[in-house]
C-alpha positions in Angstrom: -8.9 16.6 9.5 -11.8 18.7 11.0 -12.6 19.5 7.3 -14.3 16.4 5.8 -12.6 14.4 3.0 -14.6 14.7 -0.2 -15.1 11.7 -2.5 -12.6 13.1 -5.0 -10.0 13.5 -2.3 -10.8 10.0 -0.9 -10.1 8.5 -4.4 -6.9 10.5 -4.7 -5.7 9.2 -1.3 -6.3 5.6 -2.4 -4.6 6.0 -5.8 -1.7 8.0 -4.2 -1.2 5.1 -1.8 -1.6 2.3 -4.3 0.5 3.7 -7.2 4.1 3.5 -6.0 7.5 2.5 -7.0 6.2 -0.9 -8.1 4.6 0.5 -11.2 8.0 1.8 -12.5 10.3 -0.9 -11.1 8.2 -4.0 -11.9 8.5 -3.9 -15.7 11.9 -5.7 -15.6 10.6 -8.6 -13.6 7.4 -8.8 -15.7 9.4 -8.9 -18.9 11.8 -11.6 -17.7 8.8 -13.7 -16.6 6.3 -13.3 -19.4 7.8 -11.0 -22.0 5.1 -9.2 -24.0 2.4 -10.6 -21.7 3.8 -9.1 -18.5 0.9 -6.7 -18.3 -1.5 -9.6 -17.8 -0.1 -10.0 -14.3 -1.9 -6.9 -13.1 -5.2 -8.2 -14.6 -4.8 -11.6 -12.9 -3.9 -10.1 -9.5 -6.8 -7.7 -9.8 -9.2 -10.5 -10.5 -7.8 -12.5 -7.5 -8.4 -9.8 -5.0 -11.5 -8.2 -6.5 -13.8 -10.2 -4.1 -11.8 -8.8 -1.2 -12.3 -5.2 -2.6 -16.1 -5.8 -2.8 -16.2 -7.3 0.7 -14.3 -4.4 2.2 -16.3 -1.8 0.3 -19.5 -3.4 1.6 -18.3 -3.4 5.2 -17.5 0.3 5.0 -21.2 1.0 4.3 -22.2 -0.6 7.6 -19.3 0.7 9.7 -18.0 4.0 8.3 -15.6 4.6 11.1 -11.9 5.2 11.7 -9.8 2.1 12.2 -12.1 0.2 9.9 -10.4 -3.2 9.6 -10.2 -3.5 13.4 -13.8 -2.5 13.8 -15.1 -4.8 11.1 -13.5 -7.9 12.7 -14.4 -6.8 16.2 -18.0 -6.3 15.3 -18.7 -9.3 13.2 -16.2 -11.8 14.7 -15.0 -11.0 18.2 -12.7 -8.7 20.1 -9.5 -10.8 20.1 -9.8 -11.3 16.4 -10.5 -7.6 16.0 -7.2 -6.8 17.7 -5.3 -9.4 15.6 -6.7 -7.8 12.5 -6.0 -4.2 13.6 -2.6 -4.9 15.0 -1.5 -7.0 12.0 -2.7 -4.3 9.6 -1.0 -1.5 11.6 2.4 -3.2 11.7 2.2 -4.2 8.0 1.2 -0.7 6.9 4.0 0.8 9.0 6.6 -1.4 7.3 5.1 -0.6 3.9 5.5 3.1 4.5 9.1 2.5 5.5 9.8 0.6 2.3 8.5 3.5 0.2 10.4 6.0 2.3 13.6 4.1 2.1 13.3 3.8 -1.7 13.0 7.6 -1.9 16.0 8.3 0.4 18.2 5.8 -1.4 17.4 7.4 -4.7 18.0 11.0 -3.4 21.3 9.8 -1.9 22.4 8.1 -5.1 21.9 11.3 -7.1 23.1 13.8 -4.6 26.9 13.8 -4.1 26.6 15.9 -0.9 24.7 13.1 0.8 27.0 10.2 -0.3 28.8 10.0 3.0 25.8 10.2 5.2 24.5 6.8 6.4 21.2 6.0 4.6 19.6 5.2 8.0 20.1 8.7 9.2 18.4 10.0 6.0 15.5 7.6 6.7 15.2 8.9 10.2 15.2 12.4 8.9 12.4 11.8 6.4 10.3 9.9 9.0 10.7 12.9 11.3 9.8 15.4 8.5 6.6 13.5 7.6 5.5 13.3 11.2 6.1 17.0 11.8 4.2 17.8 8.6 1.3 15.8 9.9 1.4 17.4 13.3 1.8 20.8 11.7 -1.5 20.4 9.8 -0.6 19.2 6.3 -4.1 18.0 5.3 -4.5 14.4 4.2 -7.3 15.3 1.9 -5.9 18.6 0.7 -3.6 19.9 -1.9 -0.9 17.4 -1.1 -2.9 14.6 -2.7 -3.4 16.6 -5.9 0.3 17.4 -6.0 1.5 13.8 -5.5 -1.1 12.4 -7.9 -0.1 15.0 -10.5 3.6 14.0 -10.2 2.7 10.3 -10.7 0.6 11.1 -13.7 3.3 13.0 -15.5 5.6 10.0 -16.4 2.5 7.8 -17.0 1.0 10.2 -19.5 4.4 10.8 -21.2 4.8 7.0 -21.6 1.3 6.7 -23.1 2.1 9.5 -25.6 5.6 8.1 -26.6 4.1 4.7 -27.2 2.2 6.1 -30.2 5.3 7.5 -31.8 7.8 4.7 -30.9 5.6 1.7 -31.1 7.6 -1.4 -32.3 5.3 -4.1 -33.7 8.3 -6.5 -34.0 8.2 -6.8 -30.2 4.9 -8.6 -30.3 4.6 -12.1 -31.6 1.7 -14.6 -31.8 3.4 -16.9 -29.3 1.2 -17.6 -26.3 2.6 -17.5 -22.8 2.8 -20.7 -20.7 0.5 -21.2 -17.8 3.4 -21.3 -15.3 4.8 -18.0 -16.5 1.4 -16.3 -16.0 1.1 -17.7 -12.5 4.5 -16.4 -11.6 3.4 -12.9 -12.5 0.9 -12.8 -9.6 3.4 -12.5 -6.7 5.2 -9.7 -8.6 2.0 -7.7 -9.3 -0.1 -8.5 -6.2 2.0 -6.3 -3.8 1.5 -3.4 -6.2 -2.2 -3.2 -5.2 -1.5 -2.7 -1.5 -3.2 0.3 -0.1 -6.7 0.2 -1.7 -8.2 0.0 1.8 -6.4 3.0 3.5 -9.5 5.2 3.4 -11.1 2.8 5.8 -8.6 3.9 8.5 -10.1 7.4 8.4 -13.6 6.5 7.4 -15.3 8.8 9.9 -13.7 11.8 8.3 -15.1 11.2 4.8 -18.1 13.1 3.6 -21.3 10.9 3.4 -19.1 7.9 4.5 -21.8 5.2 4.1 -21.7 5.9 0.3 -18.4 7.6 -0.5 -16.0 5.1 1.2 -17.4 2.3 -1.0 -17.2 4.5 -4.1 -13.7 5.6 -3.4 -12.4 2.1 -2.9 -14.0 0.7 -6.1 -13.2 3.8 -8.3 -9.6 4.0 -7.2 -9.0 0.3 -7.6 -10.5 0.0 -11.1 -8.6 3.1 -12.2 -5.3 1.8 -10.9 -5.8 -1.6 -12.6 -6.3 0.2 -15.9 -3.3 2.5 -15.3 -1.0 -0.5 -14.4 -2.0 -2.6 -17.3 -1.9 0.1 -20.0 1.3 1.6 -18.7 3.1 -1.8 -18.6 1.9 -2.6 -22.2 2.9 0.9 -23.5 6.3 0.7 -22.0 7.0 -2.7 -23.5 5.8 -1.5 -26.9 8.6 1.0 -26.9 11.4 -0.9 -25.2 10.6 -4.5 -25.7 13.1 -7.1 -24.4 15.4 -4.2 -23.4 13.3 -4.0 -20.3 14.9 -7.2 -19.1 18.2 -5.4 -18.5 16.7 -2.2 -17.1 15.9 -1.8 -13.4 15.0 1.9 -14.0 12.6 1.6 -16.9 11.9 5.3 -17.3 15.7 6.0 -17.6 15.8 3.4 -20.4 12.7 5.1 -22.0 14.5 8.5 -21.9 17.6 7.0 -23.6 15.4 5.4 -26.3 13.8 8.7 -27.1 17.0 10.8 -26.8 20.0 8.5 -27.4 23.1 9.6 -25.6 21.2 12.1 -23.6 20.3 10.8 -20.1 18.8 14.1 -18.8 15.2 13.3 -19.9 15.2 9.8 -18.3 16.8 11.2 -15.2 14.2 13.9 -14.9 11.4 11.3 -15.3 13.1 9.2 -12.6 13.4 12.1 -10.3 9.7 12.9 -10.7 8.8 9.3 -10.0 10.8 9.0 -6.8 9.7 12.3 -5.6 6.0 11.3 -6.1 6.2 8.0 -4.3 7.0 9.7 -1.0 3.4 10.8 -1.2 2.4 7.2 -0.7 4.4 7.0 2.5 2.8 10.3 3.6 -0.7 8.8 3.1 0.1 5.6 4.8 1.6 7.3 7.9 -1.2 9.8 8.1 -4.0 7.2 7.9 -2.3 4.4 9.8 -1.8 6.4 13.0 -5.6 6.3 13.4 -5.5 2.5 13.6 -3.2 2.8 16.6 -5.5 5.4 18.0 -8.5 3.1 17.6 -6.7 0.2 19.2 -5.8 2.3 22.2 -9.2 3.9 22.5 -10.7 0.4 22.6 -8.6 -0.5 25.6 -6.0 -2.8 24.0 -3.0 -0.8 25.3 -2.2 0.8 28.7 -2.0 4.6 29.0 -5.0 5.0 26.7 -5.6 8.6 27.7 -2.1 9.5 26.6 -2.0 7.3 23.4 -5.3 8.8 22.2 -4.3 12.5 22.6 -5.3 14.5 19.6 -3.9 18.0 18.8 -6.6 20.6 19.2 -5.5 22.8 16.3 -5.3 20.2 13.6 -7.1 17.2 15.1 -4.1 14.8 14.6 -3.5 11.9 17.0 0.1 13.0 17.5 1.1 10.5 20.2 0.0 7.5 18.1 1.7 9.2 15.1 5.0 9.4 17.0 4.8 5.8 18.2 4.2 4.8 14.6 7.3 6.7 13.5 9.4 5.2 16.3 8.3 1.6 15.3 9.1 2.4 11.7 12.6 3.7 12.6 13.2 0.7 14.9 12.3 -1.9 12.3 14.4 -0.4 9.6 17.3 -0.1 12.1 17.2 -3.8 13.2 16.4 -5.4 9.8 19.4 -6.4 7.7 17.6 -8.3 4.9 14.5 -6.8 3.3 13.1 -9.9 1.6 12.1 -11.7 4.8 10.6 -8.5 6.1 8.6 -8.0 2.9 7.2 -11.5 3.0 6.2 -11.1 6.6 4.6 -7.7 5.9 2.4 -9.2 3.1 1.6 -12.1 5.4 0.4 -9.7 8.2 -1.6 -7.6 5.7 -3.4 -10.6 4.2 -4.0 -12.0 7.7 -5.9 -8.8 8.4 -7.6 -9.1 5.0 -8.6 -12.7 5.7 -10.3 -11.7 9.0 -12.0 -8.8 7.2 -13.3 -11.2 4.6 -14.7 -13.5 7.3 -16.3 -10.5 8.9 -17.9 -9.6 5.5 -19.3 -13.1 5.3 -20.9 -12.8 8.7 -22.2 -9.4 7.7 -24.0 -10.8 4.7 -25.9 -13.1 7.1 -26.6 -10.5 9.8 -27.3 -7.3 7.9 -30.6 -7.5 6.1 -29.8 -4.5 3.9 -26.7 -6.2 2.6 -26.6 -6.4 -1.2 -23.5 -8.6 -1.3 -23.8 -12.2 -2.2 -22.3 -14.5 0.4 -20.2 -16.0 -2.4 -18.1 -12.8 -2.7 -16.6 -13.0 0.8 -16.2 -16.7 0.4 -14.1 -16.1 -2.7 -12.2 -13.4 -0.8 -11.4 -15.8 2.0 -10.1 -18.3 -0.6 -7.9 -15.7 -2.3 -6.5 -14.4 1.0 -5.8 -17.9 2.1 -3.9 -18.6 -1.1 -1.8 -15.4 -0.7 -1.0 -16.3 3.0 0.1 -19.8 1.9 2.4 -18.3 -0.7 3.8 -16.0 2.0 4.4 -18.9 4.3 6.3 -20.7 1.5 8.5 -17.6 1.0 9.1 -17.2 4.7 10.2 -20.8 4.9 12.5 -20.3 1.9 14.0 -16.8 2.8 13.6 -16.8 6.6 11.8 -14.7 9.2 12.3 -11.1 10.2 13.2 -11.0 13.9 12.4 -7.3 14.1 8.9 -7.8 12.7 8.1 -10.8 14.9 9.5 -9.1 18.0 7.4 -6.0 17.7 4.3 -8.0 16.6 4.5 -10.3 19.7 5.3 -7.4 22.1 2.1 -5.7 21.0 0.1 -8.9 21.4 1.6 -9.5 24.8 0.9 -6.0 26.0 -2.7 -6.2 24.8 -3.2 -9.6 26.4 -2.1 -8.5 29.8 -4.0 -5.2 29.5 -7.2 -7.1 28.7 -6.7 -9.5 31.6 -6.1 -6.6 34.0 -9.4 -5.0 33.1 -11.5 -8.2 33.4 
């Protein structure tokens, strides 16, 4: 990444990371929960976390550096909380990348008979290795890959928009208003779909004119995705209606609606979707390794000189990248149940976001050039606390992920003793 990331590329990196399988798999759950009003879940979730978006965007103007979330908390709170924020974010993002990657390999295996007898874990290991090698080999984070993956995601979205004009069913829409409880239940379904808006902060020092463009990239990407999510969900329901309640693969159902008895069109759309979402995993892995690099370079782990090695040819922190891949493979190997792991991943991510919101509040008091009202980070703190409480409730209900907790506490323990040894 010696070549700087332009504003356009930064926006594409964010949208590529945010728009994932959730956009195409959520319609079933949204329809079951709120019927024709399922699209409102995206609007409510966006409103819930918008103060967090503004808070993080503001911090990026003061500290346009790599490993942003760690640096924000370290600078405006303290060093231990900085580590907690950075490590929580790193582990959470690593697991998120694995979820996307696993969805891709499971789809490929399901539709490729030659891979049927190969354990899915082996395929996961293979894809992890390929993404790491592509990064080390110099596949640019801000280059053509982002245009390619965003184009693939745009194809089924645009097709759905167009088809909704020709196959719109007014009978699917009634004047019945949704209940308040059903609207609240939409938020946990849609909230996770917005994960990734902050990834550009992990590589902030590589962005052109970072004090301006990081903030722009975050806000432009987020508002664009909110629009895409809401309109796509509404258009899909206008064509399929209650049929979405029985369809886990919404685009396959859309293809059958348009071409009854012919599944090729729907399968093609599905293939495009699952091929495109691997781009989100690529962006996460590429940006997240810089968070490990930042933690190591700030003395939180031993063997810092080794952990912070960067390839001379492509300027990639290849050791941190390999460690990230190893942790990803280890977690997916140990974990038997994904629901507890998902809950703990969201918990870790929003713990980091909570600390970032607290840092933003401190920044509004310490930075004279800050244009952010102190009420914005206060609202961000409130929303992050609510999400964390919801995660804790789900963790109590569905259990904990031993693999996640083990790796999290091992990292904390290593950092603690490393810090003690240097004092």
